[in-house]
C-alpha positions as CSV (number, residue, x, y, z in Angstrom):
1,M,112.7,102.2,112.6
2,T,112.0,105.8,113.3
3,K,109.6,107.0,116.0
4,L,106.3,108.5,115.3
5,K,106.7,112.3,114.9
6,L,103.9,114.4,116.3
7,R,104.4,116.8,113.4
8,W,103.5,114.1,110.9
9,V,100.5,112.9,112.9
10,L,99.2,116.5,113.0
11,W,99.8,116.9,109.3
12,C,97.7,113.7,108.7
13,A,94.9,115.3,110.9
14,V,95.1,118.5,108.8
15,I,94.9,116.6,105.5
16,G,92.0,114.6,106.9
17,A,90.3,117.8,108.0
18,F,90.8,119.4,104.5
19,A,89.4,116.3,102.8
20,G,86.5,116.3,105.2
21,W,85.8,119.9,104.6
22,I,85.8,119.4,100.9
23,A,83.5,116.4,101.2
24,L,81.2,118.3,103.6
25,R,80.9,121.2,101.2
26,V,80.2,119.0,98.1
27,L,77.7,116.8,99.9
28,T,75.8,119.5,101.6
29,A,75.6,121.6,98.4
30,A,74.0,118.5,96.8
31,G,71.5,118.3,99.6
32,R,73.0,115.2,101.3
33,Y,74.0,114.6,104.9
34,A,77.2,115.4,106.6
35,P,80.0,112.8,105.8
36,V,80.2,111.3,109.3
37,L,80.9,107.6,109.9
38,D,78.3,105.5,111.5
39,Y,78.5,104.0,115.0
40,S,79.2,100.6,113.5
41,A,82.7,102.0,112.6
42,L,83.5,101.9,116.3
43,Y,83.5,98.1,116.3
44,S,86.3,98.0,113.7
45,L,88.2,100.9,115.3
46,G,88.0,99.2,118.7
47,A,89.0,95.8,117.2
48,V,92.1,97.4,115.6
49,C,93.1,99.1,118.9
50,A,92.6,95.9,120.8
51,V,94.6,93.7,118.4
52,I,97.5,96.3,118.2
53,L,97.5,96.6,122.0
54,F,97.5,92.8,122.4
55,L,100.4,92.4,120.0
56,G,102.3,95.3,121.6
57,I,102.0,93.6,125.0
58,R,103.3,90.3,123.4
59,V,106.3,92.2,122.0
60,K,107.0,93.8,125.4
61,R,106.8,90.4,127.2
62,S,109.2,89.0,124.6
63,S,111.7,91.8,125.1
64,M,111.6,91.1,128.8
65,G,112.4,87.4,128.2
66,K,109.0,86.1,129.4
67,S,108.0,84.7,126.0
68,H,109.2,84.3,122.5
69,F,108.1,86.5,119.6
70,E,109.7,86.7,116.2
71,P,111.7,89.8,115.5
72,I,110.0,90.3,112.1
73,A,106.6,90.1,113.8
74,A,107.7,92.7,116.4
75,A,108.7,95.0,113.5
76,R,105.4,94.4,111.8
77,T,103.6,95.2,115.1
78,L,105.5,98.5,115.3
79,V,104.6,99.4,111.7
80,L,100.9,98.5,112.4
81,A,100.9,100.7,115.5
82,Q,102.4,103.6,113.6
83,A,99.9,103.1,110.7
84,S,97.0,103.1,113.2
85,A,98.2,106.3,114.7
86,Y,98.2,108.0,111.3
87,A,94.8,106.5,110.4
88,G,93.4,107.7,113.7
89,A,94.7,111.2,113.0
90,V,93.0,111.2,109.6
91,I,89.7,109.9,111.0
92,T,89.8,112.7,113.7
93,G,90.6,115.3,111.1
94,W,87.8,114.1,108.8
95,H,85.2,114.6,111.6
96,V,86.4,118.1,112.8
97,P,84.8,120.1,110.0
98,A,81.5,118.3,110.4
99,M,81.6,118.9,114.2
100,I,82.3,122.6,113.7
101,T,79.7,123.1,111.0
102,L,77.0,121.0,112.8
103,W,77.7,122.8,116.2
104,L,77.4,126.2,114.6
105,A,74.4,125.4,112.6
106,N,72.2,123.3,114.8
107,G,73.7,123.0,118.2
108,Q,73.3,119.5,119.7
109,S,72.2,116.9,117.2
110,P,72.7,113.1,116.8
111,T,75.1,113.6,113.9
112,L,77.2,116.0,116.0
113,T,77.3,113.4,118.8
114,R,78.3,110.7,116.4
115,S,81.1,112.9,114.9
116,L,82.3,113.6,118.5
117,V,82.4,110.0,119.4
118,L,84.2,108.9,116.2
119,A,86.7,111.7,116.5
120,G,87.4,110.5,120.0
121,A,87.9,107.0,118.7
122,G,90.4,108.4,116.2
123,V,92.3,110.1,119.1
124,L,92.2,106.8,120.9
125,M,93.8,105.1,117.9
126,V,96.6,107.7,118.0
127,I,97.2,107.1,121.7
128,V,97.2,103.3,121.3
129,G,99.7,103.7,118.4
130,Y,102.0,105.8,120.6
131,I,101.7,103.3,123.5
132,V,102.4,100.3,121.4
133,Q,105.3,102.1,119.7
134,H,106.8,102.5,123.2
135,L,106.1,98.8,124.0
136,C,108.0,97.7,120.9
137,K,111.1,99.5,122.0
138,L,114.0,97.1,122.4
139,P,116.3,97.2,125.4
140,P,119.8,98.6,124.7
141,E,122.2,96.0,123.5
142,D,125.3,95.1,125.4
143,T,128.2,96.9,123.7
144,D,130.9,95.1,125.6
145,D,133.9,94.5,123.3
146,T,135.0,91.4,125.2
147,N,133.3,88.3,124.0
148,D,133.8,85.3,126.4
149,S,132.1,82.8,124.1
150,V,134.8,83.0,121.4
151,V,137.6,80.5,121.9
152,T,140.9,81.5,120.4
153,E,144.0,79.4,120.3
């Protein structure tokens, strides 16, 4: 598997910011509120981060020989960690236009605080994705050409 590339994570944040900006313009033009997630989204984002971190620690313990974890499950954990990093970047990007607009328009407001907290949660998802990706790294294999377990006659 390939590592997470910071460039792609930043592109996801830019795409999320662009989509958030369009949604912000459309909704505020219609007289609606800024498209900011509610605090209840923090529960699901926190649960995702906790589960991914738990699975990453299990993969690391398995690679150190302390427990057994299926290789396919380790690969799925890596993919889940990378997906959460991309999702965290999109969530962060989504809230940036609302933060800027609300800060310039009103100064401090409850919606601005909510967007800051949720953007921070998105950054936390990116960080957890990078950490778990590092935990899923396998130790280098032994490339010794001599194999003592093969009996030849």
